[in-house]
N, C-alpha and C positions, 0 to 999 in steps of 0.2 A: 630397668629402671624406668619410673613414670617420673619425667621431667615436666616442669611446668611455670608459669609466672603470673603472679597474683597482684592486685590492688587497681587502684583507681587506672583509667585508660591513659596511657604515656606517662604513667609514674609505676609500672608494675615493677615487682621484684622477685627474683629467681628463687623457685622453690621446688621441692622433690615429695612425693608422695610415699608415705610409710604403709608397712605391710596392712597396718589397721585402718588406713583410708586417711589418715591426717597429713595436712600438708606441714611441711618442714620447712625452715627459712634457711635458703642456702646463701644469703646476701653475704654472710662473713667468709664464705669460701671462693664466691665469683661473683662479679658485678652485675653480669646478666647471663642469661642462656643465647649465647649466639654463634657464630661460625665456628670459634675457637672450642666451644662447649660442644659441640653437636660434632665435631670432627672425630676420627678415630682415638687420637690422643686424647683429647678432651673427654670423651666419654669413657676412656679407659681409666683416666683419673678419677672422674665421678665415680664410678662403679667401685671404686674402693673405700668410699664414703658410708659408714653405717646410717641411715636416716634417722634413727634411735638417737644419735648423737648431736642431732641438730636440735635447734630451739623450735617446738610447736606452735604452730600459728593458730591462734584463737580465733573464735567466730566463723563467719562464714563468707569470706572475702570473694570479692568479684574475680574471675579467672579471666586473664587475658590468652592471646595466642601464645602458645607454649616456649615460641622462640623468637628471636629476631632476626632480620637480615634476608628476608624472601624477595629475591630480583625477580622469579618467574612463578607464575602460578598457571601451571600447565592443566589440563584436563582433557579426559578420555570421554568419548560419546558412544552408546550402544555396545557396552563392553561386556552386559551379561546377555546370555543367550535366551533365559526366560523373560527379560526384559524387552529384548529386542521383538520376542514374538508376540507380546501384551501391545506393543505399538504399531505391530504390523511391518517391520522393518527387517530386511534382509541381514544376514550374518555377515559382518564386515570382512572382507579378506585382509585387511590391515588396520591397526588402530587408528580411529578418527581423532583427530588433534584439534582443540581449540582452545582459547584463553579466557581466564578469569582475570579481571585487571586487578592489579595489587590492592587498588582503592577499595576493593570489594571487602577485604580482609577484616574480621573483628573477632572479639570473643566468642567462646563457644556459648555463652548463655548471654549473648547482646541481643536486644531487640533486633527483629527483621523489619526494615523500614518499607513499605509500598513505595515504589518510585511512581513518579508522576506519569500519568496515562495508563497504569498497569491495569490489567483486565483479567489476566491469567496466570497468577502467581502460583507455583509448584514447588514441590518438595523432591530432594533425592538424597538419600543416606549413601555415604560413600567411604570407602578408606582410602586415606591418600599416604604416598610415600615421601619421606623427606631426606634429601640428598644432605650427606655429610661430607662428601669429597669430591672435587672437580672431576667432571666425566665427559669424555669425546670419544665417540666411536667405540664403545665398549663390546665386549662379547656378555651374550646372556649369563654365562657360567660366572663371570666376574662381577655381576650387578650388585650382589650382596655387599661386597666389598665397599661401594660407596653410598649405600642406604644408611642414616643414621638411625632411622626408626618409621614409625607409622603414626598417624592422627585419622581421628575423625573428622571430616567434612560435610556439612548440609550444602550441597551444591544447589542452592536456591536458584528457580529458574522462572522467568517471565515467558512464559509460551508465545502470547502475542507478539513479543517483541523477538523472539528468536525463532519463531518459523512462520509468521505471517507478515513480515516487513522487509522482505528480502533473504537471500540465501545464507548470510552470514549469522551463525550461532551465537557469536559474541556478545552481541547487543543484549541479548536476554539474559546471559548470564555473570555480566560482569558489575552490575548495579551496585551502589553502596550497600552494604551489610549483606551481600549475597554470597559471602566468603566465610563463615563462622568456623574456626580451625581450634581443635582440640577436644576436650580439655587438656589432656596430655600428650607430649611426644614419647612415645612407648619404644623402647628400645628393642632390637630385633631379639635378643635372648629371652626377653619375655613374652614378646609374641609367640613365639615357636612356629608352627606351620602357618605362613600368612593366608594360604590358599584353603584354609578351612575354618572360617571364623564366622559365626551367626551372625546376622545383621537386623535391625528392626528400625521402625519409624512408627509414631502414633500421631496423631492430631485429636486434640482435645480427649485424649485418653483411648480413641479407637485406633486399632492396628492398621496401619494403611500399607506397610512394607514389613515384608518378612523375606530374608535370605539368607545366601552364604556366598562366601567370598569363591568356594568351590564351582561355582556356576560362571566364573568369568572366562570370558573368550581369550583374552590374553593374559596372563598372570602377571603379577607384579615386576618380577625380574626381567620378564620378555619386554614389558612397556619401558623399563629404565633403558635397557640396550636400544630399543627402537627409537626411544626420544633423542639419545645421545647420537644417533646418525644424523640429525636435522638441527641440533642446536646443542652448545656446550652447557651441560648442566652444572650449576656452580652450588656451593655449599650454600644450604638455606632454601633453594629451590624446592618447591611443593608438587607433586603429580597426583590429583584426585582421579580415581581409576574406574568411574562409571559406577551404576545404581542397579539394585536389584528390581525385580518387579513390584508394582505397587504405586507408581506414581499416579499424579492426580490426571494427568493428559490421557493416561491410558485405562481410564476408568469409563463404563457405558451406563449414564451420560458421564462426561468430565467433571473432575470436582477441583474446584481451585480455592485456595487460603482467602478469608477474610479478616479484617480487622480484629483483632481482638482473640483470634484462633491460638492455640499454644501447641507447638511442634516438640517433640522429644524424640531424640536420636540416639541409638545405641550400637556399640560394634563390642562383640566378645572380646575381653581384655584390654579395650580401650578407652571405656567409660561411658560417658553420655553427655549429652548436649540437651539444652531447651531453649527456644526462642518464642517470644512472643511476636506476634505481628501487630505493628502500630502503623499509624496512618501517617502519610506524608505531611508535613509541617510546611 
């Protein structure tokens, strides 16, 4: 299934994508897509619905974050071997954890707002894991049981804030609008092999990133088990898992985003995002 929420910010309705790419209205079935709906029981119930039996949504509505109830937005750094190589970093021996603040979260096609004082705004195409069940100290072999599905995240990053103002990455990762999620929450059965998905990102139509999840250093199931050792993962928590090569900071010379640039992000089976870079008001 591809689950989504559509409509104006703060007033989104639940929806489901059909095989032809049409949005179908789920609001007569569920009031939202939240913890109950992304739980194993909730997904099993929704899977019984034929999208063609639901009303079609006309037009081209705004897409919001595909589900509600995110208490933690966890991120993994330097998790692609080819990306670590491009930035001259050693291969980590354990996953590198940092936070994206939940106030950074926005819809997949919402504008990215340049924060005050920004000079090095960068992009990162990533696949993110959505947790559907509470998980604490689980084994890697059991990780699939607690995963609701996967989403695209553009881990928007301000490199000056992240790397040149102390040792804490978080300040450059969690600014408002730095966490576009979606367009869909795609369930595991539809994703298939999560460790073999093509990924890409363009800026103004020019390809910047092109990679595949097979070059991850730590796979998605390993990441879920690892994170559960240090925090209790709750339904709705999201873990974005690192980026392939092609970030602006890794180019020679480095290239960063400017007001008016258009970023498009795609991952095989998960859909696409599009953000326009807007000035801080």
